[in-house]
C-alpha positions as CSV (number, residue, x, y, z in Angstrom):
1,X,-4.1,-22.6,-173.5
2,X,-1.2,-20.4,-173.4
3,X,1.2,-19.5,-176.9
4,X,4.9,-17.5,-176.9
5,X,5.6,-16.7,-180.6
6,X,9.6,-16.0,-180.3
7,X,10.1,-13.5,-182.8
8,X,14.4,-12.8,-183.9
9,X,14.5,-9.9,-185.1
10,X,14.6,-9.5,-189.0
11,X,17.6,-8.0,-191.6
12,X,19.6,-5.3,-189.3
13,X,22.2,-2.7,-190.3
14,X,24.8,-5.2,-189.3
15,X,24.0,-8.0,-191.0
16,X,25.0,-5.9,-194.6
17,X,27.9,-4.3,-193.2
18,X,29.3,-7.4,-192.0
19,X,30.3,-6.2,-188.8
20,X,29.2,-7.3,-185.1
21,X,26.2,-6.8,-183.9
22,X,26.0,-8.0,-179.9
23,X,24.8,-4.7,-178.5
24,X,25.9,-3.0,-181.0
25,X,22.8,-0.4,-181.5
26,X,22.4,-1.1,-185.3
27,X,18.8,-0.8,-187.1
28,X,16.6,-2.8,-189.4
29,X,17.3,-2.7,-193.1
30,X,14.8,-1.5,-195.9
31,X,14.5,-5.1,-196.1
32,X,14.0,-5.9,-192.6
33,X,11.3,-3.6,-192.2
34,X,9.7,-5.0,-195.1
35,X,10.1,-9.0,-192.6
36,X,8.8,-7.0,-189.7
37,X,5.6,-5.8,-191.7
38,X,5.7,-9.9,-192.8
39,X,6.1,-10.8,-189.3
40,X,3.2,-8.5,-187.8
41,X,0.5,-9.4,-190.8
42,X,1.3,-13.8,-189.7
43,X,1.0,-12.8,-185.8
44,X,-2.6,-10.9,-186.3
45,X,-3.5,-13.7,-188.3
46,X,-3.0,-16.6,-185.4
47,X,-3.4,-14.5,-182.7
48,X,-7.8,-14.1,-182.6
49,X,-9.3,-10.5,-182.5
50,X,-9.9,-9.7,-179.1
51,X,-7.5,-12.1,-177.4
52,X,-5.3,-11.1,-174.2
53,X,-2.1,-10.9,-175.9
54,X,1.5,-8.9,-174.4
55,X,4.6,-7.9,-176.7
56,X,7.7,-8.1,-174.9
57,X,11.2,-7.3,-176.6
58,X,14.4,-6.5,-175.9
59,X,15.1,-2.7,-176.1
60,X,17.8,-3.0,-178.9
61,X,16.7,-1.0,-181.7
62,X,16.5,-3.5,-184.4
63,X,14.2,-5.5,-181.4
64,X,12.1,-2.4,-181.2
65,X,11.7,-1.5,-184.1
66,X,10.6,-5.4,-184.9
67,X,8.1,-5.0,-181.8
68,X,6.9,-2.0,-182.7
69,X,5.4,-3.1,-185.6
70,X,4.1,-6.0,-184.0
71,X,2.3,-4.3,-181.1
72,X,0.5,-1.5,-183.8
73,X,-0.6,-4.3,-185.4
74,X,-2.1,-6.2,-182.4
75,X,-3.5,-3.0,-181.3
76,X,-1.3,-2.7,-177.6
77,X,2.2,-1.2,-176.4
78,X,5.4,-3.6,-176.6
79,X,7.1,-4.0,-173.5
80,X,11.3,-3.1,-173.5
81,X,13.2,-5.4,-171.2
82,X,17.1,-5.3,-171.7
83,X,17.7,-8.7,-170.6
84,X,16.0,-10.5,-173.5
85,X,19.6,-8.5,-175.9
86,X,21.7,-11.3,-177.5
87,X,25.3,-12.1,-176.0
88,X,27.5,-8.8,-175.7
89,X,31.0,-8.8,-177.6
90,X,32.2,-7.0,-175.9
91,X,35.0,-3.9,-177.7
92,X,34.2,-6.4,-180.6
93,X,30.8,-4.7,-180.9
94,X,30.8,-2.6,-184.0
95,X,33.7,-3.5,-185.2
96,X,34.2,-6.1,-188.7
97,X,32.9,-9.4,-188.0
98,X,36.9,-10.5,-189.4
99,X,38.2,-8.8,-186.2
100,X,36.6,-10.9,-184.1
101,X,37.2,-13.9,-185.8
102,X,40.9,-12.6,-185.3
103,X,40.9,-13.2,-182.0
104,X,38.1,-15.9,-181.1
105,X,38.8,-18.1,-178.7
106,X,35.9,-20.7,-179.3
107,X,35.0,-22.9,-176.1
108,X,36.3,-26.5,-174.9
109,X,34.7,-29.1,-175.9
110,X,34.1,-30.6,-172.6
111,X,34.5,-28.2,-168.7
112,X,33.7,-25.5,-168.4
113,X,31.9,-24.1,-171.2
114,X,29.3,-22.1,-169.3
115,X,32.4,-19.6,-167.6
116,X,34.6,-19.5,-170.7
117,X,36.1,-16.3,-172.2
118,X,36.2,-15.3,-175.2
119,X,39.2,-13.4,-175.3
120,X,37.9,-10.4,-176.2
121,X,37.3,-7.8,-173.7
122,X,33.8,-7.0,-171.9
123,X,32.2,-10.1,-173.7
124,X,29.7,-11.8,-171.5
125,X,30.3,-15.6,-171.0
126,X,27.8,-17.8,-172.1
127,X,25.9,-18.5,-168.2
128,X,25.5,-14.6,-168.0
129,X,24.0,-14.0,-171.4
130,X,21.2,-17.5,-170.2
131,X,21.2,-15.7,-166.6
132,X,19.7,-13.1,-167.7
133,X,17.5,-14.3,-171.0
134,X,15.9,-16.9,-168.2
135,X,15.2,-14.8,-165.5
136,X,13.6,-12.9,-168.1
137,X,11.4,-15.4,-169.2
138,X,10.6,-16.5,-165.5
139,X,9.0,-13.4,-164.8
140,X,7.3,-13.0,-168.0
141,X,5.8,-16.4,-167.6
142,X,4.3,-15.7,-164.0
143,X,2.5,-13.3,-166.0
144,X,-1.0,-14.7,-166.7
145,X,-1.5,-13.9,-170.5
146,X,-3.0,-16.2,-173.1
147,X,-0.8,-15.1,-176.2
148,X,3.2,-13.5,-175.8
149,X,5.3,-12.6,-178.0
150,X,8.7,-12.5,-177.5
151,X,11.0,-10.4,-179.3
152,X,14.8,-11.2,-179.3
153,X,17.8,-12.6,-181.1
154,X,19.6,-15.3,-182.7
155,X,21.8,-16.3,-180.2
156,X,19.5,-15.2,-177.0
157,X,16.7,-17.1,-178.3
158,X,18.4,-21.0,-177.8
159,X,17.6,-19.5,-173.9
160,X,14.2,-18.6,-174.8
161,X,13.1,-21.7,-175.4
162,X,15.2,-24.1,-173.0
163,X,13.3,-22.2,-169.9
164,X,10.3,-22.8,-171.6
165,X,11.2,-26.9,-171.7
166,X,12.2,-26.7,-167.7
167,X,15.9,-27.1,-169.0
168,X,18.2,-26.8,-165.9
169,X,20.5,-24.3,-166.2
170,X,23.8,-26.7,-165.3
171,X,23.0,-28.7,-168.7
172,X,22.8,-25.3,-171.1
173,X,26.2,-25.8,-171.8
174,X,26.0,-27.3,-175.3
175,X,22.4,-26.5,-176.1
176,X,21.8,-24.2,-179.2
177,X,18.2,-24.1,-181.2
178,X,18.7,-22.4,-184.6
179,X,16.8,-19.9,-185.7
180,X,17.2,-17.6,-188.4
181,X,16.5,-13.1,-188.8
182,X,13.1,-12.8,-189.0
183,X,11.5,-16.3,-188.3
184,X,9.1,-17.1,-185.8
185,X,9.3,-19.5,-183.5
186,X,5.8,-21.3,-181.0
187,X,5.8,-22.4,-178.0
188,X,2.0,-23.7,-176.3
189,X,1.3,-24.8,-173.0
190,X,-2.4,-26.5,-173.2
191,X,-4.8,-25.8,-170.2
192,X,-5.4,-28.9,-169.3
193,X,-2.0,-31.2,-168.6
194,X,0.2,-27.9,-168.8
195,X,2.4,-29.9,-171.1
196,X,5.3,-26.9,-173.2
197,X,5.1,-28.2,-176.7
198,X,8.1,-26.7,-178.9
199,X,5.2,-26.5,-181.7
200,X,8.1,-25.3,-184.2
201,X,11.3,-23.6,-184.5
202,X,13.0,-21.0,-186.5
203,X,9.7,-20.6,-188.6
204,X,9.8,-18.2,-191.9
205,X,7.5,-19.6,-194.1
206,X,5.7,-16.4,-193.8
207,X,8.4,-14.6,-195.3
208,X,8.0,-16.2,-198.8
209,X,4.5,-15.1,-199.8
């Protein structure tokens, strides 16, 4: 049995400052740090003592701070992988969200949604973000480990889950899995049929205690 616990980092400074995140290296707010502690406690209660476990995280500060809290309670060192970063918004990063909103070109309903350019210099396309997240997940899941914690970001989470269920890259143009900040998504593969389940998506019950 393999369980993958996918964490979306909790509240960061770019959320409360209303600036664009992406690769802007914001840090957790005091509320975010409290949520990170709750995430760590929830995962500690779900992962048995002595179980094989690893924590892999985006290298952006807000994710790294979350991962370090989780890894510390689980007694392991967090591994950093920049491929788990949020989608880059290029020159919009760190600017007011309204600056991006005025310039953003939404993708078409049909056609090349993966290669669509959103009108902001230096921003990644959906395809570029998806390819690196898929590559990261391929490497992570090649390692035999009973419990894996993946700490990432809201937009990138879609591609973590899509890879898990075996969605072909060509089918990613319109898919979206929604998971709020501070949430835990649980993925599980049984060791008999090797079926992969999405046990829960974007759970936040641990934040309400």
